[in-house]
N, C-alpha and C positions, 0 to 999 in steps of 0.2 A: 819482439812482441808478435804474438800469432795474429794473423788476420782474423776479422771480426767473424767471417763465415766458419772457419775451423772452430773457433769457440761455441758457437752456437749449435755445429754438428755434434761436438763432444756433448753437449748439454742433452741432446735429444736421441743421441744413439742408444742409450741403456733402456729408456722407455719404448723405443721403438722395437728393439729387439725382444723385449717382453711381450709387446702386443703381437708381433709376429710369431713367438712361440705359442701364446694362448690361442690364435688364431688356427694354427696348425694341429695343436694338441685337440681342440674343439672338433676339427674335422676328422682325425683320426678316432676318437672316441665316439662319435656318432653313433656307431652301430653297436656299441656296448649298453647293457642294460644293468643298473645297480644290482636288480634283483637275481640277475644270473651270476654276477660276482659273490654276491652274500652265499647264494647257493653251492656255488664251487668252494668257497671258505668253509662251509659246514660240512662239506664231503670230507676235508682234510682230516687225518688222525690229530688228536690235542697233542701228542708227542712231536708231531713234525711242525706245528705252530710255536710251541714252546722251544723247540731247538733253534728255529728260525729267530726268535725273540733274543735268545741268549747269544746267538752267533752275532746279531745286529749289535747288541750292547758290547760284546768282545770287541768288535771291529771298531767302534766308536772309541772305547778305551784305548786301544792301540793308536789309533789316529792321533787321539789328543795328547800321548805319551805319557799316560798314567799306568 
């Protein structure tokens, strides 16, 4: 039987890591603005976006074994 402290740590390690990841991501994205991202997306050719979407779908199909 595991000591009680280890069981408690196992319960909180996932949410703790999630909170740390969100905190780090918030710090990293502080200098980015949503309008800048949209402007950059609008500058891409539609063929490039469609190819990216197609390759993403293909990748998920391959990973799922279909």
